[in-house]
Every structure is written in C-alpha cells, then in structure tokens.
C-alpha positions in Angstrom: -25.7 22.2 -7.8 -25.6 18.2 -6.8 -21.8 18.1 -7.0 -21.0 21.5 -4.9 -22.6 19.4 -1.9 -20.2 18.0 0.5 -21.9 15.0 2.4 -21.8 15.3 5.9 -20.2 12.5 8.0 -23.6 11.8 9.7 -24.8 11.2 5.9 -21.8 9.3 5.2 -22.5 6.9 8.1 -26.0 6.1 7.4 -25.5 6.0 3.4 -22.7 2.9 4.6 -25.4 1.5 6.8 -28.3 1.2 4.1 -25.3 0.2 1.7 -24.2 -2.8 4.2 -27.9 -3.7 4.6 -28.5 -4.0 0.9 -25.6 -5.5 -0.3 -26.3 -8.0 2.5 -30.0 -9.1 0.9 -31.2 -8.1 4.6 -33.3 -5.2 3.4 -37.5 -5.8 3.9 -40.0 -4.1 2.0 -40.8 -1.1 4.6 -36.5 -1.0 4.9 -36.6 -0.5 0.7 -39.2 2.5 1.4 -37.2 3.7 4.6 -34.3 4.0 1.9 -35.8 5.6 -0.7 -37.4 8.1 2.0 -34.0 9.3 3.3 -32.6 9.4 -0.5 -35.3 12.3 -1.3 -34.9 13.8 2.5 -31.8 15.8 1.2 -29.2 16.2 -1.9 -26.6 15.1 0.5 -28.0 11.8 1.4 -28.3 10.4 -2.1 -24.5 12.0 -3.1 -23.4 10.3 0.0 -25.1 7.1 -1.2 -23.7 7.5 -4.4 -20.2 8.0 -3.4 -20.2 5.0 -1.4 -21.7 3.2 -4.1 -19.3 3.6 -6.5 -16.4 3.1 -3.4 -18.1 -0.3 -3.2 -18.0 -1.2 -6.5 -14.0 -0.4 -6.6 -13.2 -2.0 -3.4 -15.2 -5.3 -3.9 -12.9 -7.7 -5.9 -9.5 -6.5 -5.1 -10.6 -6.9 -1.3 -11.7 -10.1 -2.3 -8.6 -11.3 -3.6 -6.8 -9.9 -0.3 -8.8 -11.0 2.2 -8.8 -14.5 0.9 -4.9 -14.6 0.8 -3.0 -16.5 3.3 -0.7 -15.2 6.0 2.5 -16.9 7.6 2.3 -17.1 11.3 4.9 -14.8 11.4 7.1 -13.1 9.1 9.9 -10.9 8.6 9.5 -7.8 6.4 12.2 -5.9 4.5 11.5 -2.7 3.3 10.9 -1.5 0.1 13.9 -0.1 -1.8 13.9 2.9 -4.0 13.0 1.0 -7.2 9.7 -1.0 -5.3 8.6 2.7 -3.9 8.4 4.1 -7.5 6.7 0.7 -8.7 3.8 1.3 -5.7 3.6 4.8 -6.3 2.2 3.9 -9.9 -0.7 1.7 -8.3 -4.3 2.9 -9.1 -6.2 4.8 -6.2 -8.7 2.0 -6.0 -6.6 -0.6 -5.6 -5.0 1.3 -2.4 -8.2 1.4 -1.2 -9.2 -2.1 -1.4 -5.4 -2.5 0.7 -6.8 -0.2 3.2 -10.0 -1.6 3.6 -9.0 -5.4 4.2 -5.2 -4.6 5.4 -5.3 -0.8 6.9 -2.2 -1.4 8.8 0.0 -2.1 5.6 1.9 1.1 5.7 2.9 0.5 9.4 4.1 -3.1 8.2 6.5 -1.7 6.3 7.9 -0.3 9.1 8.0 -3.4 11.3 10.7 -6.3 11.3 8.2 -9.0 13.1 4.5 -9.2 11.8 2.2 -11.8 13.5 -0.7 -12.9 11.6 -4.2 -14.0 12.7 -3.2 -16.9 14.9 -3.9 -16.4 18.6 -0.6 -16.4 19.9 2.7 -16.6 18.0 6.3 -17.2 19.4 9.4 -15.9 18.1 13.0 -15.4 18.9 15.3 -12.4 19.0 19.1 -12.0 18.3 20.0 -12.1 22.0 17.9 -15.1 22.7 14.9 -13.3 24.3 11.8 -14.9 23.4 8.3 -13.3 22.1 4.7 -14.1 22.3 2.9 -11.7 20.1 -1.0 -11.6 19.9 -2.7 -11.6 16.4 -1.7 -9.0 14.3 0.9 -7.4 16.1 4.0 -5.9 14.3 7.1 -4.9 15.9 10.5 -3.2 15.0 13.8 -4.4 16.2 17.4 -3.0 16.7 20.2 -5.3 17.7 23.2 -3.6 16.2 26.3 -2.4 18.1 25.3 -3.9 21.4 22.0 -2.4 21.5 18.9 -4.4 22.8 15.7 -2.4 21.0 12.1 -3.1 20.2 9.5 -0.9 19.1 6.0 -1.9 19.1 3.9 -0.2 16.3 0.3 -1.7 17.5 -1.0 -5.3 19.4 0.2 -6.9 22.4 3.3 -9.1 23.2 4.8 -10.8 26.1 8.3 -10.4 26.5 10.9 -13.1 28.6 13.9 -11.3 28.1 17.3 -13.2 28.2 19.4 -11.2 31.3 22.7 -9.7 29.9 24.6 -8.1 32.6 25.9 -4.5 30.7 22.8 -4.2 28.2 19.8 -3.6 29.1 16.4 -4.3 27.1 14.2 -1.3 25.8 10.5 -1.6 24.8 9.0 1.4 23.2 5.5 1.8 22.7 3.8 4.5 21.4 4.5 7.0 24.4 6.1 4.6 26.9 9.3 3.2 26.9 9.7 -0.2 29.5 13.5 -0.7 30.4 15.1 -3.7 31.8 17.9 -6.1 32.5 16.0 -9.8 32.5 12.2 -10.5 33.1 8.9 -11.7 31.7 6.3 -8.8 31.2 3.5 -8.1 28.9 3.0 -4.7 26.5 -0.4 -3.9 25.2 -0.5 -1.2 22.9 -4.4 -0.1 23.1 -5.7 3.0 20.8 -5.8 5.5 23.9 -3.2 4.1 26.4 -0.3 1.3 26.9 -0.6 -0.8 29.7 2.7 -2.8 30.9 2.5 -5.6 33.4 4.9 -7.5 35.4 5.1 -11.6 35.6 8.4 -12.1 36.8 11.6 -9.7 37.5 11.0 -5.7 37.5 10.7 -3.0 35.0 10.8 0.4 34.9 8.1 2.6 32.8 8.2 6.0 31.6 6.4 8.1 29.9 7.6 10.4 27.4 6.1 13.1 29.7 7.5 11.8 33.0 10.5 12.8 34.8 11.2 9.6 36.9 10.3 6.2 35.8 7.7 3.9 37.7 9.6 0.6 38.8 7.2 -2.2 38.6 7.3 -5.9 40.5 5.7 -8.8 39.7 1.8 -8.4 40.0 2.0 -4.7 39.1 0.9 -2.9 36.5 1.0 0.7 35.0 -1.0 2.6 32.0 1.2 5.4 29.7 -1.8 8.0 28.9 -1.0 11.1 27.5 2.7 10.5 28.2 2.0 10.1 31.8 2.5 7.5 33.7 -0.7 6.6 36.1 -0.4 5.3 39.6 1.0 1.4 39.8 -2.0 -0.8 40.3 -2.2 -4.6 41.2 -2.4 -6.8 37.9 -4.6 -9.6 37.7 -2.2 -11.6 35.7 -4.6 -14.1 34.8 -6.7 -11.8 33.2 -3.7 -10.1 31.4 -2.1 -13.0 29.9 -6.0 -14.7 29.4 -5.2 -13.6 25.0 -2.5 -16.6 25.2 -5.7 -18.8 25.8 -7.6 -17.5 23.4 -9.6 -15.4 25.1 -10.0 -11.2 25.5 -10.8 -10.0 29.0 -11.3 -6.2 29.6 -13.0 -4.1 32.3 -14.9 -0.9 31.0 -13.3 -0.2 28.0 -15.1 1.3 24.7 -17.1 -1.0 22.3 -15.1 0.4 19.9 -12.0 -0.4 21.2 -13.0 -4.0 22.3 -14.2 -4.5 18.2 -10.7 -3.4 17.1 -9.0 -5.9 19.2 -11.3 -8.3 17.7 -10.5 -7.5 14.6 -7.0 -8.6 14.6 -8.0 -12.1 14.5 -10.3 -12.4 11.9 -9.6 -11.8 8.3 -12.8 -8.8 8.0 -13.4 -5.1 9.0 -15.9 -4.8 12.1 -17.2 -1.3 11.6 -19.2 0.2 14.8 -21.9 2.7 14.1 -22.5 5.8 16.3 -22.8 6.4 19.9 -22.6 2.7 20.3 -18.6 2.7 19.7 -18.1 4.9 22.9 -20.1 2.9 25.1 -17.9 1.0 27.7 -18.5 -2.7 28.3 -16.7 -5.2 30.4 -16.0 -9.2 29.8 -14.1 -11.6 28.7 -14.8 -12.8 24.7 -13.4 -15.6 22.6 -11.1 -14.1 19.9 -11.4 -17.7 18.3 -15.4 -17.5 17.8 -15.4 -13.5 16.4 -18.9 -14.1 15.5 -20.0 -15.6 18.7 -18.1 -12.4 20.7 -19.7 -10.2 18.4 -23.6 -11.6 19.4 -22.3 -11.0 23.0 -21.3 -7.4 22.4 -25.0 -7.0 20.7 -27.1 -8.9 23.7 -24.7 -6.6 26.2 -25.4 -3.6 24.6 -29.1 -4.4 22.8 -27.5 -3.3 19.6 -27.5 -5.4 16.3 -25.1 -7.0 14.4 -25.1 -7.0 10.3 -22.7 -9.4 8.9 -23.0 -7.3 5.4 -20.3 -9.4 3.2 -17.6 -11.7 4.8 -15.2 -9.2 5.0 -17.4 -6.6 6.5 -19.3 -6.9 9.7 -21.6 -3.9 11.2 -22.4 -3.2 14.9 -25.1 -0.5 15.2 
C-alpha cells in the first residue's frame, strides 16, 4: 500500500524541485507533462510530492511573517527560563517547522549572548574593553565571570581586537579549535568543515582538540583546524581574509554549498543547492550586498540554474 512506502532522499529532492518550480509559476507546458510523467513513474514519487506539498502549505504563512520581522544590528539574548521552556514545548509542529525554515539556528541563538543581524559588519564591545566586528548572522557566547575572558564562537566569523591584560589571557573556543591570546587582532572563520584563524597583529596560539602542542601564529599567518588537528601554518592574504568587512566574500576552491551557506547569512531567505552541484569547487569574489548577483555569478561559473521560487526560497541546480 502507498502509506507503507517511504520516499527516498532522491525522490524528496526531486519533489522539492518540482514543487518549487510550480510554486514559482515557471512550469512550461512541456515541464508540466514531465512532472506528470515523473509522478506516475513510481508510487514513491507521488507520495514525496504530496508530503512536500503539505509541508509547503504549513510553512508558507508563518514563514512569510517571520521573514519580514526586522532584526536589531546585534542583540544580547537571555536564555529562556523554565516557564518559557514549557510554553515553547507546547508550540505546534508546523510553527516549529516554519521557524526552522526561516531561522534554522534558533536553538543555537538561545545559547548565545550576542547575535549579529544581517548587516555586513557589526561592532560590539566586551566587558574587558575588547572589541569585536562580526559578520552577518554570527553568534557567540561569553564568559567574563571571576576574571575569565572567554568567548565561544557558535557560528559565523568575527574579527577580534583584544585588550591587553597582563594576567588574564583571552580565550576563543570555535568548534574543535581553541585560540589563546594576550593582546592582538585576529580573524576566526567558523566554516562547515574547519575553523580558520588568521592573525593581523600580535600573536596567538591555536590548539586543535586532538593536538598535543599549539600552533603559534604571528601577523600574516593562518592555520586551519579540521577534525581536531591543526594544519601546517601558511601565509595569509589578509586582504582576502578580511574582504567580508567590505561586503565581499572571497573564497578559494570551496564547495558551492559552503559558499551559498555564507551568502545565506546576508539575506532573509533560504538558499538550497540540489544534487552534485553542492560539492563542486569554486573560487572567486562575490558581493554579499547583492545575493541575486552573487548567485547569478555562481550559476554562470558552474553552468547551473537559479530558481527564485518564493521571496524566502531560492534553489540552485
């Protein structure tokens, strides 16, 4: 029976693609016939399409409301209390799905003390006088109790300008990497599969969770931490590393899916990359201030297509 069939991931991806094209009003007569042929080709195809259509209907109205909400340039967040947690547990599944669709990092934001909005660069001052410049949609938590100076970068990218203290080192935790400094200026980029630390001024020690000894960096040097291990120290092109401060995303040989994840920080909608395209490597400089133009550039470089399904969903395939 049809209800006993579980669609495959490939069928779900294809269903999402067809539904997005239909919702965007871009189906030609020939494509409508292709869709009908695909729906009839296997029971799982139609079931996947029906499931996606139901989810789409649940998401559309609340997603629109959430996407249109304005954000402060940066904000300090208070973790919900026990009563608030009970109230949240009573929320409907559909609303939770809508929240994830427009704000997939909401649970992470609850752990944060500072969350940047969609501005290109946002400045914040820490209790010890150190200053941070955060890229769009960056989140971090802080611990300055009992003489500590600790920051945990939960996602995104930040440029740290650390105030000098003789007795209290400044510690940054970023996924599987720990950065220890006394007074310096350095950039930490928390990427999907690695953390990259680049030094602009002073010196830092970077230790992977699986490392025995730290890597010591001086100005103009960079190191990446992947799977708990630090790479060899390399020279850093600081103009490229800090290009995000000027509204540019400069990348070298990274997957298209990772690049679109970075672009997504600067907009209000989701960007979905379908199929093998997500793992294709790309290099270049892309405008964070014009997401549509950046996606068109990616599409031209990879011979792919951009589909603007709704104001809150763009598909690259």
